[in-house]
Backbone bond lengths (Angstrom), bond angles and torsions (degrees), N, CA, C in turn:
res aa  C-N    CA-C-N  psi(-1)  N-CA   C-N-CA  omega(-1)  CA-C   N-CA-C  phi
1 X - - - 1.449 - - 1.523 108.67 -
2 X 1.321 117.01 125.65 1.452 122.50 179.82 1.524 108.30 -90.15
3 X 1.343 116.37 122.86 1.455 120.47 -174.30 1.522 110.62 -138.61
4 X 1.325 115.67 139.94 1.457 121.79 177.01 1.526 107.48 -125.73
5 X 1.358 116.73 132.10 1.456 121.47 -177.08 1.529 108.86 -126.49
6 X 1.334 115.37 133.54 1.467 122.06 175.10 1.523 107.25 -125.43
7 X 1.323 116.66 135.66 1.455 121.03 177.74 1.519 110.01 -128.04
8 X 1.327 115.01 144.26 1.454 120.63 177.62 1.521 107.66 -153.68
9 X 1.327 116.04 139.25 1.456 120.44 175.13 1.526 108.50 -96.57
10 X 1.319 115.62 130.22 1.457 122.60 179.18 1.525 107.64 -114.10
11 X 1.311 116.50 132.69 1.460 121.85 -177.67 1.521 110.94 -80.21
12 X 1.319 115.19 68.52 1.465 122.81 178.45 1.524 107.39 -160.71
13 X 1.336 117.69 154.80 1.466 119.43 177.91 1.522 111.21 -70.52
14 X 1.348 117.19 157.12 1.470 120.86 -178.94 1.526 114.05 -53.51
15 X 1.334 118.76 -35.73 1.461 121.03 -179.46 1.530 110.46 -61.75
16 X 1.338 117.25 -40.46 1.460 120.61 179.58 1.526 111.36 -69.74
17 X 1.332 116.09 -40.88 1.467 120.61 179.17 1.530 108.98 -64.33
18 X 1.323 117.06 -41.09 1.466 121.46 177.88 1.525 110.47 -57.72
19 X 1.321 117.14 -46.47 1.454 121.14 179.32 1.518 111.89 -57.83
20 X 1.312 115.99 -37.47 1.462 121.87 177.59 1.532 110.32 -67.46
21 X 1.345 115.80 -42.30 1.473 121.22 -177.07 1.518 113.11 -64.00
22 X 1.314 117.67 -34.87 1.462 119.71 -173.92 1.527 112.99 -98.15
23 X 1.328 117.55 2.60 1.457 121.73 175.47 1.529 108.03 -91.70
24 X 1.347 119.19 117.93 1.459 120.25 -175.79 1.534 114.43 -55.30
25 X 1.320 118.26 -39.15 1.470 120.01 -179.44 1.530 110.95 -65.94
26 X 1.328 116.68 -45.27 1.459 120.46 179.75 1.529 110.97 -68.11
27 X 1.329 116.65 -40.17 1.464 121.11 178.61 1.525 110.52 -62.88
28 X 1.317 116.53 -37.37 1.468 121.27 177.83 1.520 111.08 -60.62
29 X 1.326 116.65 -43.70 1.467 121.19 178.63 1.528 109.82 -64.54
30 X 1.318 116.35 -44.96 1.462 121.71 -176.33 1.533 111.35 -62.00
31 X 1.335 116.96 -43.69 1.464 120.74 -176.95 1.526 113.27 -92.14
32 X 1.321 117.70 -6.11 1.461 120.02 -178.19 1.519 111.78 65.30
33 X 1.331 116.15 40.51 1.474 122.06 -176.62 1.519 108.34 -150.83
34 X 1.333 116.21 160.41 1.463 119.13 167.54 1.521 105.63 -77.58
35 X 1.330 116.55 114.67 1.462 120.26 -172.58 1.517 111.44 -118.45
36 X 1.313 114.95 144.51 1.453 122.19 172.66 1.512 107.13 -135.54
37 X 1.332 116.05 131.69 1.456 121.19 -177.50 1.518 108.57 -145.42
38 X 1.325 116.47 127.03 1.462 121.89 172.06 1.518 106.14 -100.93
39 X 1.353 118.53 105.16 1.465 121.12 -171.62 1.531 114.27 -78.31
40 X 1.329 115.13 56.26 1.465 122.83 174.72 1.524 107.23 -136.29
41 X 1.329 116.77 152.95 1.465 120.13 177.87 1.527 108.24 -57.96
42 X 1.321 115.99 133.23 1.463 125.87 -176.11 1.531 112.58 74.32
43 X 1.338 117.35 8.91 1.460 121.00 176.03 1.518 110.95 -71.76
44 X 1.315 116.05 161.19 1.460 122.73 -176.39 1.528 110.95 -85.44
45 X 1.328 115.32 144.32 1.465 123.69 174.72 1.524 107.09 -127.44
46 X 1.320 117.43 131.24 1.466 120.77 176.62 1.523 108.85 -149.01
47 X 1.320 116.32 130.15 1.461 123.06 177.89 1.520 108.36 -129.57
48 X 1.334 116.71 130.55 1.460 121.69 173.06 1.527 105.86 -116.16
49 X 1.341 115.79 116.05 1.458 121.87 -176.25 1.524 111.30 -89.03
50 X 1.322 116.35 163.34 1.472 122.67 -176.48 1.525 112.57 -58.18
51 X 1.336 117.62 -29.18 1.468 120.37 -179.91 1.529 112.28 -80.09
52 X 1.348 116.62 2.30 1.463 120.93 179.14 1.514 114.20 93.55
53 X 1.326 117.80 -9.84 1.461 119.45 179.98 1.529 110.09 -71.02
54 X 1.323 114.70 148.53 1.469 121.78 -178.62 1.519 108.04 -126.08
55 X 1.313 115.16 134.88 1.467 120.98 173.46 1.509 107.55 -121.58
56 X 1.339 115.63 133.16 1.463 121.63 179.47 1.514 109.29 -128.85
57 X 1.333 114.16 150.46 1.449 117.58 179.02 1.509 112.34 -171.35
58 X 1.333 114.22 -160.03 1.457 121.66 -175.06 1.533 109.33 -140.69
59 X 1.331 115.29 142.16 1.466 121.76 178.23 1.522 108.77 -73.48
60 X 1.329 116.12 133.64 1.466 121.41 -179.74 1.524 113.23 -106.56
61 X 1.330 117.09 -34.23 1.462 120.06 -173.96 1.525 109.39 -144.66
62 X 1.330 115.76 136.15 1.460 121.52 176.66 1.523 107.92 -134.77
63 X 1.316 116.72 117.22 1.460 123.18 171.44 1.521 105.31 -124.53
64 X 1.317 116.22 95.63 1.458 122.69 -172.99 1.531 112.15 -45.12
65 X 1.319 114.95 129.43 1.469 124.88 178.80 1.529 113.49 64.85
66 X 1.360 117.75 12.58 1.462 120.76 179.11 1.526 113.95 -130.91
67 X 1.351 116.05 -50.43 1.461 118.64 -171.70 1.524 110.89 -154.42
68 X 1.344 114.30 141.64 1.456 122.05 176.20 1.521 106.65 -138.91
69 X 1.332 116.54 127.53 1.463 121.08 -178.78 1.525 109.28 -129.97
70 X 1.344 114.61 136.18 1.457 119.14 172.57 1.518 109.19 -139.33
71 X 1.341 115.26 158.00 1.469 120.69 171.45 1.509 106.62 -112.85
72 X 1.339 116.06 146.17 1.454 120.27 -177.73 1.506 110.03 -157.13
73 X 1.343 114.57 174.17 1.464 121.21 173.47 1.514 108.19 -157.17
74 X 1.328 114.52 158.51 1.458 119.90 178.98 1.516 109.80 -76.61
75 X 1.335 116.15 142.53 1.463 123.80 176.32 1.521 107.10 -118.58
76 X 1.339 116.41 121.11 1.471 121.61 178.82 1.516 108.49 -120.73
77 X 1.331 115.55 130.90 1.461 119.77 179.82 1.509 111.27 83.06
78 X 1.346 115.07 -165.57 1.466 120.56 -178.74 1.522 109.27 -155.20
79 X 1.307 115.50 163.67 1.468 121.40 176.87 1.522 112.18 56.53
80 X 1.351 116.26 -135.54 1.467 120.17 -178.84 1.520 112.15 -68.17
81 X 1.338 117.40 -18.10 1.463 121.27 178.82 1.517 113.63 -90.15
82 X 1.339 117.68 5.69 1.456 121.58 -178.27 1.522 111.34 -64.40
83 X 1.316 115.83 129.90 1.470 122.13 174.00 1.515 107.61 -120.24
84 X 1.326 115.77 136.75 1.456 121.28 -179.76 1.523 109.84 -108.11
85 X 1.334 115.79 135.31 1.460 121.18 177.28 1.523 111.15 -81.96
86 X 1.311 114.97 -173.71 1.463 120.62 179.72 1.526 110.50 -66.79
87 X 1.318 114.68 142.29 1.466 120.19 174.90 1.513 108.73 -76.65
88 X 1.322 115.71 143.25 1.461 119.53 174.65 1.516 109.17 -147.01
89 X 1.320 114.50 166.01 1.465 121.92 178.69 1.525 107.20 -121.10
90 X 1.320 115.83 132.70 1.463 122.16 177.75 1.524 108.02 -113.49
91 X 1.334 115.97 128.98 1.457 121.35 175.31 1.516 108.01 -123.27
92 X 1.327 115.98 127.50 1.452 121.56 173.90 1.525 106.69 -110.67
93 X 1.339 115.32 119.19 1.461 121.09 179.96 1.517 109.44 -112.27
94 X 1.318 115.85 138.58 1.464 122.15 177.56 1.526 108.35 -114.28
95 X 1.319 116.13 124.22 1.458 121.42 -178.60 1.524 108.93 -125.41
96 X 1.346 116.86 121.92 1.463 117.89 177.82 1.531 110.37 -65.45
97 X 1.309 115.44 134.70 1.468 122.67 175.81 1.531 106.79 -134.44
98 X 1.336 118.14 162.67 1.467 119.42 -178.59 1.533 113.80 -54.26
99 X 1.338 117.52 -31.52 1.468 121.41 -178.05 1.526 112.59 -83.05
100 X 1.332 118.67 -7.74 1.459 122.37 -177.65 1.514 111.44 142.58
101 X 1.337 116.38 -106.89 1.471 121.38 -178.09 1.521 109.91 -136.99
102 X 1.323 115.55 127.46 1.458 120.88 171.15 1.521 106.84 -85.07
103 X 1.329 116.41 121.07 1.457 122.37 177.80 1.523 107.65 -103.52
104 X 1.322 116.30 122.30 1.463 121.63 179.07 1.523 107.82 -118.41
105 X 1.330 116.39 118.98 1.457 121.85 177.69 1.522 107.37 -109.83
106 X 1.316 116.27 120.61 1.459 122.03 -179.50 1.520 108.71 -120.08
107 X 1.338 116.41 125.14 1.459 120.46 173.57 1.519 107.85 -115.06
108 X 1.321 115.49 125.33 1.457 122.50 -178.34 1.521 109.20 -120.18
109 X 1.331 115.99 123.13 1.472 120.57 177.85 1.523 107.84 -78.05
110 X 1.319 115.71 130.42 1.464 121.46 -179.91 1.528 109.68 -64.45
111 X 1.328 116.42 129.19 1.456 121.69 -177.36 1.521 111.88 -59.06
112 X 1.328 117.83 -35.17 1.466 120.94 -176.87 1.515 112.44 -74.65
113 X 1.361 117.79 -10.49 1.463 119.01 -176.94 1.515 113.06 -94.30
114 X 1.305 118.91 -5.78 1.466 119.92 -179.04 1.512 110.42 -62.11
115 X 1.308 113.60 132.99 1.451 119.52 -179.91 1.523 113.01 85.66
116 X 1.332 117.25 -2.06 1.473 119.81 178.98 1.516 109.26 -75.13
117 X 1.317 115.38 152.86 1.470 120.39 178.12 1.494 111.35 -69.33
């Protein structure tokens, strides 16, 4: 299983960090992309990055002020020329710590998607 983990402590309580995570404008700044996220199960996720790449997906898990999980994949091209990248799952976990909130972002590439177009 291919997995990438990033951690950062933010000097704010989890409730404040959560509000930042689910606000599209703030999320866009954080990820360096035009981001859209509906923070409900089965909600839509869409990110357009500066290099023109687009990732789309769906929210799988929402635990307010604790955890947000979505699955997504890159979409390149359109119509009959559409190519899909590897599927992955992103989980953002918020853990209260004395300094504020530990934010852990884990992206895991789905094992069944390796070698997919």
